[in-house]
N, C-alpha and C positions, 0 to 999 in steps of 0.2 A: 223490553227487558234491559236492566242496567248492564253496562259493559262488564262489570266485575263478575256478575252472575254468568254471563256467557263464557267467561274464562274458567270459573270455578266448577260449573256443572259438568262439563266433559271430564275434568280431573276427578270429580267425585265418582262418576260412572266408571272410569278406568280403575280407580282404587277398589270399588265394590266388586268389579269383575275379577280383578287380580286377587283380592282377598278370598273370593269364593273359590277360585281355582286352587289357591294354596290350601284352603280348608279341606277340599276334597282330595288333595294329593296324599298318597300313601307311601311312607318310608318304612324301614325295618322297625323303627320304634313306635310306629302307629299300630302295629299288629300285636295281637294278644300273646301272652306267654302260653306255653304248652300246658302248664298246670291249670290255667283258667279255662281251657277248652278241651280238657282231657277226655271228656265223654262225647265230644263232637268231632266228626271227621270231615264235616263241611263247614268252612268259615266264610260266610257270604257277606263280606263287608260292602260289596257293591249293591246288595239287595236286589238281585236279579232273579233269584230262584224262589219259587213259590214255597209256602210252608209245607204243603203236602209232599212235594218233591224233596225238600230238605230232610224231612223225616224219613222218607224212603231211602235216600242216599246214606244217611247216618246209620240206619238199621243194616243196610247192605254191607257197608264197610266195617261196621262193628262185627258182623258175622265173619267176614274175611279175617279180621284180626284174631277172633276167637279160635277159628279153625286152623289157621296157618301160622299165626304169630307175626305175620307181616301187617304193617299198618299203612293204609293209603289215606292221605289227607288232601283235600281240595280247598283252595283259597281263591276268592274273587275280590278284586279291589277296583275302585272307581277309576283311578288314574295313578300314575307313578310320580314320584318327586321329580323335579326338573333335573335332567341329565341322567336319571336312573334308567336301567334296562330291565326287562322282564326276567332275563336270565340272571342278572345280578341280584335282583330282589329274591328270586327263588332260591339261589344258592345261599344268600345271607340268612334267609328264614330257615332253611334246612340246617344250617350251622347253629342258629340261635336255639331252635327247638331240640336239636340232637347234637350237643357239643362235642361228643367224642366218637371215635370211629366205631366202637362197639354198638353204640346206640343207633348209629346211622345205617348199619348193615341191613336191617329189616324194614326200612322206611321207604315210602314213595310219596312225593309231594308234587302236586300240580297247581300252578298259579296262573290265573287269568286276569289280565288288565282289560276292563270293559271299555275304556276310552279308545284304545288302539286295537282291541280284540287280539292282542298278542298273548301267547301262552307258552309256558315253559314247564318242563318236568324234570325232577331230580330223582334218581333211583339209587337206593343203597346197594352195596356190593353183592349181598347174598340174594337179592331179588333179580339181578341182571341175567341169571341163567334162564329165567322165564320171561322177564320183561326186557327183551333185547333192545339195543339202540334202534334197530329197524322198526320194531313195534312202537317204541316211544315216539319216533319221528312220525309214524303213521297216526298215532293218537293225537298228537299236537297239530299236525298239518292237515289231517283229514277228519278224524272223528270229532274234534272240537271245531275246526275251522269251517267245515262244509255247512253245518247249520247256522253258523254266524254269518257266512256269506249269503245265505238264503234267508235274509231278513232278521239278523240278530236274534236267533232263537236260542237264548241262553239256557233255558230249561232243557231243551232237547240236547244241546251240546254237552252240558255237564252230566245229564243222565246217561247219555251214550258213553261218555268218557269213563264214568264211574262203572257202568256195566261191563265195558270191555276190559278195563284194567282189573276189575275184580275177578272176572273169569280167567284172565291170563295168570294172575298172581295165584289163583286157587288151583292152577294146574290144568285147567280146561283148555279146549281148543280155542285159538284166537278167532273170534267171529269176524274180524276185519273191520274196515271202515264202512260207513254208509255209502250208498251209491249216490253220486252227485247227479242231480237232475240236468238233463240236456234239453234246453228249450229249442224247439224247432220253429225258427222264425221264417222259414221259406214261404209258408202259406199265409203268414200274418202281414208281411210287408211287401209292397210292390216296388219294382225298380223305377228309377226316374224315367227310363225309356218308355215303360208301359204307361206311366202316368201321363207323359207328354202325348203318347198316341191316343189315349182315351180323351184327353182334353181337346186334341185336334178334332177327333170324331164328333165330340159334342158341339164344338163350334161350327163344323160343317153342317150338321143337322139344323142348328139354330139359324144359320144363314140361309139354308134352303127353305126353311119354313117362312122366314121373313120375306125372302125373295118371291115366294109364291103368294103369301097372304096379302102383301101390300098392293100388288097389281090387281088382285081380285077385289079387294076392298075398294080400291079406287074405281074399278069398272062398275061395281054394283052401286056405288055412290053416284057415279055419273048417270047410269041408267035410271036410277030413282029420281034424279032431278029432272030428267026429260020424260 
């Protein structure tokens, strides 16, 4: 390979990777206007939610809006712009979609970045009497986070978050977060000490067999020759 190609190819690879990362990055101006998604309560830009679940969530949150007047919207993005934070993007989007205080009062916005699995929630003033800061923290830190830790289960995480938020905003009892599975590793893994003991036992048995078999084989060979 010519020397110039050895220099250029790594640069091209870097440019392609860097360009791809920029293309997937999401800032406030990459998100749609509220008018363009007025009938949608889930904006799945990261494309991690199945179509059936997307329809289910949209119907559920539309019913909450119809019965309570409070709107819950959920947004997923693939990754954030360089230097951006999930809380910063959530607050910016909340202000973009609901520019004045009166519009913000009955709104709830949950934003998930699927690259880092970080999530943020912004709640309007009139909803905080039901969706308290403690419940908000539990939704973001447990309801969403637990399924994501358990194998990046985005459908489960967003469905659970939608169900729990909808119930609380509708005045129903908070169902709480999902139970985090505790994996019992006691019977699965053995200690180094046990492993060493078993290995030593195997070696003793092997040596005993060898020590017994070789003299017997030698004896029978000798007898057979005579």
